[in-house]
C-alpha positions in Angstrom: 142.9 84.7 81.8 139.7 85.9 80.2 139.3 85.3 76.5 136.3 87.7 76.3 135.6 91.0 78.0 132.3 92.5 76.9 131.6 96.2 76.5 127.9 95.3 76.3 125.9 97.6 78.5 124.2 95.7 81.3 120.9 97.4 82.0 120.8 98.5 85.6 118.5 100.7 87.8 119.2 104.4 87.6 119.8 104.5 91.3 122.3 101.6 91.2 125.9 102.9 91.9 127.5 99.5 91.5 129.8 98.7 88.6 129.4 95.6 86.4 131.6 93.7 83.9 131.0 90.5 82.0 134.0 88.3 81.1 134.4 84.8 79.7 137.3 82.7 80.9 139.4 80.5 78.6 137.4 77.4 79.9 134.2 79.1 78.6 133.0 79.9 82.1 130.8 83.1 81.9 131.3 85.5 84.7 129.6 88.7 86.0 131.8 90.8 88.2 130.1 93.3 90.5 132.0 96.1 92.3 130.3 97.7 95.3 132.7 100.0 97.2 130.1 100.4 100.0 129.6 96.7 100.7 130.4 95.1 104.1 130.0 91.6 102.7 131.4 89.8 99.6 129.6 87.0 97.9 129.7 84.6 95.0 127.3 82.2 93.3 127.9 79.6 90.7 125.0 78.2 88.7 125.5 74.8 87.1 123.1 74.1 84.3 122.1 70.6 85.5 119.5 69.5 88.0 117.1 66.8 88.9 115.9 66.3 85.4 119.3 64.8 84.6 119.1 62.1 87.3 119.8 58.8 85.6 116.8 56.4 85.5 116.6 54.5 88.7 118.8 56.9 90.6 116.3 59.6 91.6 118.0 62.2 93.8 121.5 61.8 92.5 121.8 65.5 91.5 120.6 66.4 95.0 123.1 64.1 96.6 125.9 65.7 94.6 124.8 69.1 95.8 125.0 67.9 99.4 128.4 66.3 99.1 130.3 69.0 97.3 130.3 70.9 100.5 132.6 68.5 102.3 136.2 68.6 101.0 138.5 69.1 98.0 142.0 67.8 97.2 143.5 71.1 98.2 141.4 71.4 101.3 140.9 67.8 102.4 139.8 68.4 106.0 136.1 67.7 106.1 134.0 70.7 107.1 137.0 73.1 106.7 135.1 75.1 104.0 132.1 75.7 106.2 134.3 76.4 109.2 136.3 79.0 107.4 133.2 80.8 106.1 131.6 80.8 109.5 134.8 82.1 111.2 134.7 85.0 108.8 131.1 86.0 109.4 129.6 84.3 106.4 127.2 81.6 105.3 127.0 79.0 102.6 124.3 77.0 101.0 123.0 75.4 97.7 119.7 74.9 96.0 118.7 72.4 93.4 115.9 72.7 90.8 114.9 70.8 87.7 117.6 72.2 85.4 120.0 74.1 87.7 122.1 73.7 90.8 123.2 76.9 92.5 126.1 77.0 95.0 126.7 80.3 96.9 128.3 81.9 99.9 129.0 85.2 101.5 131.7 86.3 103.9 133.2 89.4 105.5 135.5 91.3 103.1 138.8 90.4 104.8 138.2 86.7 104.2 136.9 86.9 100.7 140.0 85.9 98.7 140.6 82.6 100.5 136.9 81.9 100.6 136.8 82.3 96.9 139.7 79.9 96.5 138.1 77.3 98.7 134.8 77.7 96.8 136.5 77.2 93.4 138.3 74.1 94.5 134.9 72.3 95.0 134.5 72.5 91.2 138.1 71.7 90.3 139.0 68.7 92.4 136.3 67.8 94.9 136.7 64.8 97.3 133.7 62.5 97.5 134.7 59.8 100.0 132.7 56.6 100.4 132.0 57.4 104.0 130.8 60.9 103.2 128.6 59.6 100.4 126.8 57.1 102.7 126.3 59.8 105.4 124.9 62.3 102.9 122.5 59.7 101.5 121.1 59.6 105.0 120.9 63.4 105.0 119.0 63.3 101.6 116.6 60.7 103.1 116.1 62.8 106.2 115.3 65.9 104.1 112.9 63.8 102.0 111.1 62.5 105.1 110.9 66.1 106.4 108.8 67.0 103.4 106.5 64.0 103.3 103.8 65.8 105.2 104.0 69.1 103.3 100.9 69.6 101.2 102.7 71.9 98.8 105.3 69.2 98.1 102.7 66.5 97.9 100.5 68.4 95.4 103.6 69.5 93.3 104.7 65.8 93.1 101.1 64.7 92.2 101.0 67.2 89.3 104.4 65.8 88.1 103.2 62.2 88.6 100.2 62.7 86.3 102.3 63.3 83.2 104.1 61.3 80.6 106.4 58.7 82.2 109.1 59.2 79.6 109.4 63.0 80.4 111.8 64.0 83.2 109.0 66.2 84.7 107.4 62.9 85.8 110.4 62.0 88.0 110.7 62.0 91.7 113.3 64.7 92.1 114.2 64.7 95.8 115.6 61.1 96.2 115.6 59.0 99.4 117.3 56.0 101.0 115.4 53.7 98.7 116.4 55.4 95.4 120.0 56.1 96.4 120.9 53.0 98.6 118.4 50.1 98.6 117.5 49.8 94.9 121.0 50.6 93.5 122.6 48.0 95.9 120.0 45.4 94.9 121.1 45.9 91.3 124.8 45.9 92.1 125.2 49.6 91.3 128.0 51.4 93.1 126.4 54.7 94.0 129.7 56.5 94.6 130.9 55.6 91.2 127.6 56.8 89.7 128.1 60.0 91.7 131.6 60.5 90.3 130.4 59.7 86.8 127.5 62.2 87.1 130.0 64.9 88.2 132.4 64.2 85.4 129.6 64.2 82.8 127.7 67.3 83.9 130.0 69.7 85.9 131.6 71.4 83.0 132.8 75.0 83.0 130.8 75.9 79.8 127.6 74.9 81.7 128.3 77.2 84.5 127.7 80.9 85.2 129.5 82.7 88.0 128.7 86.0 89.8 131.3 87.6 92.1 130.4 90.6 94.3 133.2 92.5 96.0 134.3 96.0 97.1 137.6 95.7 95.1 138.1 97.3 91.7 136.7 95.3 88.7 140.3 94.7 87.5 141.2 93.2 90.9 138.1 91.0 91.0 138.8 89.9 87.4 142.3 88.9 88.3 141.1 86.9 91.3 138.5 85.1 89.2 140.9 84.3 86.4 143.4 82.9 88.9 141.0 80.7 90.8 138.4 79.5 88.3 140.1 78.9 85.0 141.1 75.4 86.1 137.5 74.2 86.2 137.4 71.5 83.5 135.5 72.2 80.3 134.2 69.0 78.7 132.5 70.8 75.9 129.2 69.2 76.9 126.0 70.9 75.7 123.3 72.0 78.1 120.8 69.2 78.7 117.6 69.7 76.7 114.1 68.5 77.6 111.9 69.4 74.6 108.2 69.0 74.5 105.3 69.5 76.9 105.2 66.8 79.6 101.5 66.3 79.3 99.8 64.3 76.5 96.1 64.3 75.8 95.7 61.6 78.4 96.8 64.1 81.1 94.6 67.0 79.9 90.9 67.6 80.4 91.1 65.9 83.8 89.7 66.6 87.2 91.9 65.2 90.0 90.5 64.9 93.5 93.2 64.7 96.1 93.3 64.3 99.9 95.6 66.8 101.8 97.2 66.5 105.2 95.9 69.9 106.5 92.4 71.2 106.8 91.3 73.5 103.9 89.8 73.2 100.4 91.8 74.3 97.4 91.4 74.4 93.6 94.3 74.6 91.2 93.4 75.0 87.5 96.4 74.4 85.3 97.2 74.7 81.6 100.4 73.9 79.7 101.5 77.0 77.8 104.3 78.5 75.8 107.0 79.5 78.2 107.1 83.3 78.8 110.9 83.2 78.7 110.5 83.1 74.9 108.7 86.5 75.0 109.9 88.0 78.2 109.9 91.6 77.0 106.3 91.2 75.9 105.3 89.7 79.2 102.2 87.7 78.2 102.0 85.8 81.5 102.6 88.9 83.6 99.7 90.6 81.7 97.4 87.7 82.3 98.5 87.3 85.9 97.7 91.0 86.4 94.1 90.6 85.2 93.1 87.0 86.2 94.8 87.4 89.7 93.5 91.0 90.3 91.4 91.6 93.4 89.7 94.8 92.4 85.9 95.3 91.9 84.5 93.3 89.0 87.4 90.8 88.8 87.1 87.1 89.4 88.6 87.2 92.8 86.3 90.0 93.9 83.2 88.1 92.7 84.2 84.9 94.4 84.9 86.7 97.7 81.6 88.5 97.4 79.8 85.2 96.9 81.5 83.8 100.0 83.1 81.0 98.0 86.8 81.9 98.2 89.3 83.7 100.5 92.2 83.9 98.1 93.0 83.7 94.4 96.3 83.9 92.7 97.4 83.4 89.1 100.6 83.2 87.1 103.2 81.1 85.4 104.4 78.2 87.5 106.9 75.3 87.2 108.3 76.8 84.1 111.4 75.6 82.3 113.1 76.6 79.1 111.1 74.2 76.9 107.7 74.0 78.7 105.6 75.8 81.2 102.3 75.9 83.1 99.8 78.7 83.8 98.1 78.2 87.1 95.1 79.7 88.9 95.0 78.8 92.6 91.9 79.4 94.7 91.5 78.8 98.4 87.9 77.8 98.9 85.5 78.3 101.8 83.4 75.4 102.9 80.5 77.0 100.9 82.9 77.3 97.9 83.7 73.6 98.2 80.0 72.9 97.2 80.3 75.2 94.2 83.4 73.9 92.4 81.6 73.7 89.0 80.3 77.3 89.4 83.7 78.5 90.3 85.4 76.8 87.3 82.6 78.1 85.2 83.1 81.7 86.4 86.9 81.4 85.7 86.3 80.3 82.1 83.7 83.0 81.7 86.3 85.6 82.8 88.9 84.1 80.4 86.2 84.2 77.6 85.5 87.9 78.6 89.2 88.7 78.3 89.4 87.0 75.0 86.4 88.9 73.6 87.5 92.2 75.1 90.8 92.1 73.4 94.3 92.8 74.7 94.3 96.4 76.0 97.3 98.6 75.5 96.2 101.0 78.3 96.4 98.0 80.8 99.8 96.9 79.5 101.1 100.5 79.7 100.0 100.8 83.3 101.6 97.5 84.2 104.7 98.4 82.3 105.0 101.7 84.1 104.6 100.0 87.5 107.3 97.5 86.6 109.6 100.2 85.3 109.3 102.2 88.5 109.8 99.0 90.6 113.0 98.1 88.7 114.6 101.6 89.0 113.7 102.0 92.7 114.2 98.4 93.8 115.5 98.0 97.3 119.1 96.9 97.7 119.4 93.4 99.1 122.2 91.5 100.8 124.9 90.4 98.4 124.3 86.7 98.7 120.7 87.0 97.7 121.7 89.3 94.8 124.3 87.0 93.3 122.0 83.9 93.6 119.3 85.8 91.8 121.6 86.9 89.0 123.4 83.6 88.5 120.1 81.9 88.1 119.1 84.2 85.3 122.4 84.3 83.2 121.7 81.1 81.2 118.2 82.3 80.2 118.7 86.0 79.3 121.2 87.9 77.1 123.9 89.7 79.2 122.2 93.1 78.8 119.2 91.7 80.7 121.0 89.7 83.4 119.8 92.1 86.1 116.3 92.9 84.9 115.3 89.4 83.7 111.6 89.3 82.9 110.6 91.9 85.5 110.2 94.8 83.0 107.8 94.0 80.1 108.2 96.9 77.7 107.2 95.6 74.2 103.4 95.7 73.7 102.5 92.8 71.3 98.8 92.1 71.2 99.3 88.9 69.2 101.6 87.3 71.6 99.5 88.0 74.7 96.4 86.8 72.8 98.2 83.6 71.8 98.9 82.7 75.4 95.4 83.7 76.5 94.0 81.4 73.9 96.0 78.5 75.4 93.9 78.8 78.6 91.3 76.7 76.9 88.9 73.9 78.2 90.6 71.3 76.0 93.9 71.7 77.7 92.9 72.2 81.4 94.0 70.2 84.4 91.9 70.7 87.5 93.3 69.7 90.9 90.6 69.8 93.7 92.1 69.2 97.1 90.0 68.6 100.2 89.9 66.2 103.2 86.3 65.6 102.3 87.6 63.2 99.7 89.0 60.8 102.2 87.7 57.3 101.4 86.5 58.4 98.0 89.7 58.0 96.0 91.1 54.9 94.2 94.8 55.7 93.5 97.9 56.6 95.5 100.9 58.6 94.4 103.9 56.3 95.0 106.5 58.7 96.6 104.4 60.8 99.0 101.4 58.5 99.4 98.8 61.1 98.4 95.4 59.5 97.8 93.7 60.8 94.6 91.3 59.9 91.8 91.0 61.1 88.2 88.0 61.7 86.0 87.8 63.2 82.5 86.3 66.7 82.0 85.1 67.4 78.5 84.8 70.8 76.8 81.1 70.4 76.7 81.0 69.9 80.5 82.9 73.1 81.1 80.7 74.9 78.7 77.7 73.7 80.7 79.4 74.9 84.0 79.9 78.3 82.3 76.2 78.5 81.4 75.0 77.5 84.9 77.4 79.8 86.7 76.0 82.9 88.4 75.5 85.9 86.0 77.9 88.3 87.7 79.1 91.6 86.3 82.7 90.6 85.5 84.7 93.5 84.2 88.3 94.8 84.0 89.9 96.5 87.0 89.7 100.3 87.4 92.8 102.4 86.9 95.1 102.2 90.0 94.8 105.3 92.2 97.9 104.3 94.2 100.5 104.5 91.4 103.0 107.1 92.6 103.7 110.0 90.3 105.9 112.0 92.7 109.2 110.2 93.3 111.1 113.2 94.5 113.4 113.0 97.5 112.7 115.1 100.5 115.7 116.9 101.9 116.0 116.0 105.6 116.2 119.1 107.8 118.9 117.5 109.9 121.1 114.4 109.8 119.6 112.1 112.4 121.6 109.0 113.2 119.0 107.4 115.5 115.2 107.7 115.9 114.1 110.7 117.8 111.0 111.1 119.9 108.8 113.3 117.8 105.9 113.6 120.3 104.7 111.9 123.4 101.3 112.1 125.1 99.0 110.0 127.1 97.6 108.8 123.8 100.8 107.8 121.9 104.5 107.9 121.5 105.9 108.7 118.1 109.4 108.0 116.9 110.8 109.5 113.7 113.8 109.0 111.6 114.3 110.5 108.1 116.1 108.7 105.4 119.8 109.7 105.5 121.2 106.5 103.9 119.2 105.1 101.1 118.1 108.0 98.9 114.8 106.2 98.1 111.3 107.7 97.6 109.9 105.4 100.1 108.7 105.5 103.7 107.7 103.1 106.5 105.0 103.6 109.1 104.5 101.2 111.9 101.8 101.5 114.5 101.3 99.2 117.5 97.9 99.5 119.2 98.4 98.4 122.8 95.0 97.3 124.0 95.1 95.5 127.3 91.7 93.9 126.8 92.9 92.1 123.8 94.8 89.4 125.8 92.8 88.9 129.0 91.7 85.4 128.1 91.8 82.7 125.3 88.5 84.0 124.0 89.8 87.6 123.8 92.9 86.4 121.9 90.6 84.7 119.3 88.3 87.7 119.0 91.4 89.9 118.4 92.5 87.5 115.6 89.0 87.6 114.0 88.9 91.4 114.4 92.3 91.8 112.6 91.2 89.3 109.9 87.9 91.2 109.3 89.5 94.6 109.1 92.0 93.3 106.6 89.1 91.7 104.7 87.4 95.1 104.5 90.6 96.7 103.3 91.5 94.0 100.8 90.6 95.8 97.6 92.5 99.0 98.6 95.4 96.9 99.9 95.6 95.0 96.6 95.7 98.1 94.4 98.3 99.6 96.7 100.4 96.4 96.6 100.4 96.3 92.8 101.6 99.9 92.9 104.5 99.2 95.3 102.8 100.1 98.7 102.3 97.3 101.1 99.8 97.1 104.0 100.1 94.6 106.9 97.5 94.3 109.5 97.6 91.6 112.1 97.3 90.6 115.8 100.5 91.7 117.5 102.9 89.1 118.8 104.5 91.8 121.0 101.7 94.0 122.2 98.4 93.1 123.6 96.5 94.3 120.6 97.3 94.6 116.9 99.9 96.2 114.5 99.6 98.2 111.3 102.5 98.5 108.9 102.7 100.5 105.7 105.8 100.6 103.6 106.6 101.6 100.0 106.5 104.8 97.9 105.8 107.8 100.0 103.5 109.6 97.5 100.2 107.8 98.2 101.1 106.4 101.6 99.0 108.9 103.6 96.0 108.2 101.4 96.2 104.5 102.3 96.9 105.3 106.0 93.7 107.4 106.2 91.7 104.6 104.6 93.0 102.1 107.2 92.4 104.4 110.1 88.8 105.0 108.9 88.1 101.3 108.6 89.3 100.7 112.1 87.4 103.6 113.6 84.1 102.7 111.8 84.5 99.0 112.3 81.3 97.0 112.2 80.7 93.3 112.1 79.2 92.0 108.8 77.8 88.6 109.7 78.5 87.0 106.3 82.2 88.1 106.3 82.5 87.2 110.0 81.5 83.6 109.3 84.2 83.4 106.6 87.0 84.9 108.7 86.0 82.7 111.6 86.2 79.7 109.3 89.7 80.8 108.2 90.8 81.3 111.8 89.4 78.0 112.8 91.3 76.2 110.0 94.5 78.0 111.0 94.2 76.7 114.6 93.3 73.2 113.5 96.3 73.1 111.2 98.7 73.9 114.1 98.7 70.2 114.9 100.4 69.6 111.5 103.3 71.8 112.3 106.7 70.0 112.1 107.9 68.7 115.5 110.7 71.3 115.7 108.0 74.1 115.3 105.9 72.5 118.0 108.9 72.3 120.3 109.6 76.1 119.8 105.9 76.8 120.5 105.9 74.9 123.7 109.2 76.6 124.8 107.5 80.0 124.3 104.4 78.9 126.1 106.4 77.8 129.1 108.6 80.9 129.3 106.3 83.8 128.5 103.9 85.2 131.0 100.2 85.7 130.0 100.3 83.4 126.9 97.4 81.1 126.3 97.7 77.5 124.8 96.3 77.4 121.3 94.2 74.3 122.2 92.3 76.5 124.7 91.8 79.1 122.0 90.5 76.5 119.6 88.2 75.2 122.2 86.4 78.5 122.6 86.1 79.2 118.8 83.0 77.2 117.9 80.8 79.2 120.4 82.0 82.6 119.3 79.2 84.6 117.5 79.3 87.8 115.5 77.5 89.5 118.4 80.5 88.6 120.6 82.8 90.5 118.3 80.4 93.4 118.0 80.6 93.8 121.8 84.3 93.0 122.1 85.7 95.4 119.4 84.6 98.7 121.0 85.6 97.4 124.5 89.1 96.4 123.2 89.6 99.9 121.6 88.1 101.7 124.6 91.6 101.8 126.3 94.6 102.0 124.0 98.1 103.4 123.6 99.7 103.9 120.2 103.4 103.2 119.7 104.5 104.6 116.4 107.5 104.7 114.2 107.7 106.8 111.0 110.8 106.7 108.8 112.1 107.3 105.3 111.4 109.9 102.7 109.1 112.0 104.8 109.6 115.3 106.5 109.2 115.9 110.3 106.1 118.0 109.8 104.4 115.4 107.6 105.1 112.7 110.2 103.6 114.9 112.9 100.6 115.7 110.8 100.0 112.0 110.1 99.9 111.1 113.8 97.8 114.1 114.7 95.2 112.8 112.2 95.3 109.3 113.8 95.0 110.8 117.3 92.1 113.0 116.3 90.2 110.0 114.9 90.7 107.8 117.9 91.1 110.0 120.9 89.5 113.4 120.2 85.9 114.5 119.8 82.8 114.5 122.1 82.6 110.7 122.1 86.1 109.4 121.5 86.7 105.8 120.4 89.7 105.3 122.7 90.7 106.6 126.1 94.3 106.7 127.3 95.6 103.7 129.3 95.7 103.9 133.1 99.3 104.0 134.4 98.9 100.4 135.7 98.0 99.2 132.3 101.4 100.0 130.8 102.7 96.5 131.3 105.9 95.0 130.0 106.1 91.4 128.7 107.6 89.1 131.3 109.6 85.9 131.0 109.8 83.1 133.6 113.2 83.2 135.3 114.8 79.7 135.4 116.7 78.7 138.6 120.4 78.4 138.0 121.7 74.9 138.1 118.2 73.4 137.6 117.3 71.2 134.6 113.8 71.0 133.4 112.3 68.3 131.2 109.1 68.8 129.3 107.8 65.9 127.3 104.9 66.2 124.8 103.6 63.7 122.4 103.5 65.0 118.8 100.1 66.1 117.7 100.3 64.4 114.2 100.4 60.6 114.5 101.3 60.3 110.8 104.6 62.3 111.4 107.5 59.9 112.1 109.8 62.8 113.0 110.5 63.8 116.6 112.3 66.8 117.9 114.4 68.1 120.7 114.8 71.7 121.8 117.5 72.2 124.4 117.2 75.7 125.7 119.7 77.4 128.0 118.6 80.7 129.6 121.6 82.9 130.0 120.9 86.6 131.0 118.9 89.8 130.8 119.8 92.2 128.0 123.3 93.5 128.7 125.8 94.6 126.1 128.8 92.6 127.4 126.8 89.5 128.1 125.1 89.8 124.7 128.4 89.7 122.8 129.7 86.8 124.9 126.7 84.8 123.9 126.8 85.8 120.3 130.5 85.0 120.1 130.0 81.6 121.6 127.2 81.0 119.1 129.4 82.0 116.2 132.2 79.7 117.3 130.0 76.7 118.1 127.5 76.8 115.3 129.5 75.0 112.6 131.1 72.4 114.9 127.6 71.6 116.3 126.1 71.2 112.9 129.1 69.1 111.7 129.1 66.8 114.8 125.4 66.3 115.4 124.2 66.4 111.8 127.0 65.4 109.5 129.0 62.9 111.7 126.3 61.5 114.0 123.5 61.9 111.5 120.9 62.7 114.2 118.7 64.7 111.8 118.7 66.8 108.7 117.3 69.7 110.7 120.1 70.5 113.2 120.9 74.0 114.3 122.2 76.0 117.2 120.9 79.6 117.6 120.5 82.4 120.0 117.1 83.1 121.5 115.7 86.4 122.6 112.4 86.5 124.5 111.6 90.2 125.2 115.3 90.9 126.1 115.9 87.7 128.0 118.8 86.0 126.0 119.5 82.3 125.7 120.8 79.6 123.5 118.9 76.7 121.9 119.8 73.5 120.1 117.0 72.3 117.8 117.2 68.8 116.2 114.5 67.0 114.3 115.0 63.4 113.6 113.5 60.2 112.3 116.3 58.0 113.4 116.7 58.8 117.1 114.4 59.8 119.9 114.6 63.1 121.9 116.1 61.4 124.9 119.1 60.1 123.0 119.5 63.4 121.1 119.5 65.3 124.4 122.3 63.1 125.7 124.3 63.8 122.5 123.8 67.6 122.9 125.2 67.4 126.4 128.1 65.3 125.1 128.7 67.9 122.4 128.8 70.7 125.0 131.3 68.7 127.0 133.4 68.0 123.9 133.3 71.6 122.8 134.6 72.8 126.2 137.9 71.1 125.2 137.9 72.8 121.8 137.2 76.2 123.5 140.3 75.7 125.8 142.4 74.6 122.8 141.5 77.7 120.7 144.5 79.8 120.0 144.6 83.5 120.6 144.7 84.2 116.8 141.6 82.1 116.3 139.9 83.9 119.1 140.8 87.3 117.7 139.7 86.2 114.2 136.3 85.2 115.5 135.9 88.5 117.5 136.8 90.5 114.4 134.3 88.5 112.3 131.5 89.3 114.7 132.5 92.9 114.8 132.3 93.0 111.0 129.0 91.3 111.1 127.6 93.8 113.6 128.9 96.8 111.6 127.3 95.6 108.4 125.1 98.4 107.2 121.4 98.1 106.7 120.7 97.4 103.0 117.3 99.2 102.7 114.8 101.2 104.6 112.7 98.2 105.6 115.7 96.4 107.2 116.6 99.6 109.1 113.0 100.1 110.3 112.7 96.5 111.5 115.8 96.9 113.6 114.6 100.1 115.3 111.0 98.9 115.6 112.2 95.8 117.5 113.9 98.1 120.1 110.7 100.2 120.3 108.2 97.3 120.5 110.2 95.4 123.1 110.8 98.5 125.2 114.6 98.3 125.2 115.1 101.6 123.2 118.8 100.9 122.8 119.2 102.5 119.4 123.0 102.6 119.8 123.1 98.9 120.4 125.5 98.1 117.6 128.1 100.6 118.6 127.8 99.7 122.3 128.2 96.0 121.6 131.1 96.5 119.2 132.8 98.5 122.0 132.2 95.6 124.4 133.6 93.1 121.9 136.8 95.1 121.6 137.2 94.8 125.4 136.4 91.1 125.6 139.2 88.6 126.4 139.5 84.9 125.8 139.5 84.1 129.5 136.2 86.0 129.9 134.6 84.0 127.2 135.7 80.7 128.8 134.5 81.9 132.2 131.2 82.8 130.6 130.9 79.2 129.1 131.8 77.6 132.4 129.1 79.5 134.2 126.7 77.6 132.0 123.8 80.0 132.1 120.7 79.6 134.3 118.4 76.6 134.1 118.2 74.3 131.1 114.9 73.2 129.5 114.6 70.1 127.3 111.5 69.8 125.3 
């Protein structure tokens, strides 16, 4: 039973109808109960206050290994994989994440399976089973996961920053672990890794170090009763939270310039300072204030100046790698090739801007604007799926008082000039760590990071050197950003004239087709506008594809300043080459009030598009790097790409697109852009807190700009240009094998994609495929990944290519080649056939009901709903009642029909 039941008010958004209660069990486990009577899914997350920092010396990765192995079995439920199987059979998912000081376990499930799922979840922390066999297998899984990340530049640079720190501080450790740290070295020292695992569990998995969040549709009293019954037996050893005081960097690790060699193309700067953790002053928000100014992209800011000079394409700033006792503030800059030659100028400009902020003083008007934006964002935050929600809250509970468990540090409200100035002053030349990353340093380094093999070198950077860089940097007019014109002031809700369940066709002409759906579910002052520009000339050749990419990049570049202000105010703009249409897509979503203002700016920039040669060169350089880096994709990603290339009509190999890139000139784009726009059709979707007349007016404005006038930019498409996307039909009974050598010789991973083409979009066939996927997913993972250890990345999933449905196994491995893996996939399908025949009627019915519940799960927010309907529109299927129709088909499906469906085996099989 609970020994504490708080009446403390938990601060929640004014639009949040959920109920909350904090309790403390007799074993000191702190719990937050959440009641949501409207939910379709229940969820729970437990956060254990121990992570990789607590790995014993010489056993790096032990905390990670424990996180892996706790999924397997418990004394009460000893059958291996039974927990995951139960969760899957009841429409749910389960996972864990491990950080420096925390390990988070979580699951979600359909409401009818929640009580037993919660019981199975709790038993993992009461009496888990950690067999010797499972331990050995999961060490292999940890090693496979580690090898998967060896070629990730983000991981490599993160580990390099950790490596260049005090050896006695846990920040210095290798956190992931591998076969060497968990098998080879312990065995050489006579250490029994399983006994160390049990010891680590006994010492660290204590109820008083845990925080639990439970999300259900039941009453709070009922949820509390369930929690008291199932979690009070978790042992409380009385252990204190591990503490890691002190900054991990001594003077030896400050005032340094580190040159490092990445895997991918691209030049980057990361300027880092150790600072006071913001968690100590989260209501004052010093890092959020500094992030807002140093990372701002408006006129006069550092980012704006660097882009104008052609030295950088992106700048971000903020607190990174923070823990309770220490933290870092980081400014990251993506450099152009020209910027690579101006590193000293760029660092000098950064310190000049910091000096300008220090001399200007902390401005209350800026803090108030930021605070107002955060306040609005908190109160009108979109609802998310329960599993994401409980994970987020459980991760905050240790760090914040109960009143602020939901809000955390997202709502700075106390202006304190002294605290902000204190952190600003910590961004000083005598504490800086500069990491400069470029392939141009190959052969010029003299050290190697031991875990990831990153080549690097270090030199000292004195305060006087940085002062010299500041004096020699360009004399630009750095100033504070202007007030934000996109901050919404009208958050009123429009009353929809009619209750519309599905999108309706608002207007149709030779220019466009406009779909409209008012918000009848979310009561949110937000809207979503999606426009697909179907321009047949955009995809006629590899060169046209590349020109379309550069066009989209340039338009977004011209819009950057507006888009940034809008993003800060809660209004997002996305502009990119379309993956569905021959052309490009524009998406705006966020608060309705200033959405039209942003739309009109976007339309104006497209209509008045011109090629600025200096910006063209920079965007072309970016696009070239993106193409060049495709060869560094993981093998499973390459396999998925090749599968799409083989199946989809009128798709061009990226190697051909890269081949034409060097010869493309700004004049080519100047000729191409008006030709691309000369024939176009607009597919549009407008939804949310917006009236029918407003939606119509918006699209009239867009049509007037592009299609009207004496010399219109666009003409309607010819009837023959309204083409649908086509997919190659595989011959039934034929097997196809496509072998391709991996493009990155340094990557020891290989991958297999086994694709089975099944059918064209059809409600009954769709649900048969989905049901098979639901039933087979966990057994496939267990057999191929957990038992046979073929690869850490192992999954079975459905595939949908423009309405052509299929199934694919994807396995990435360092231990077996694709040929062997392909044979094991076929063996699994044969073995699973037996399991399908053995399945009882009750098991079949349970899986059908689980899939029905999953399909009937309501959209959580406007964006989720809009994405669902836009997919129907963009792919031309227009089956807005898909959910209801497929649920009806499921209710008619019999077990015999499912077995017959499996025996038919789909059409052709492709192995890549």
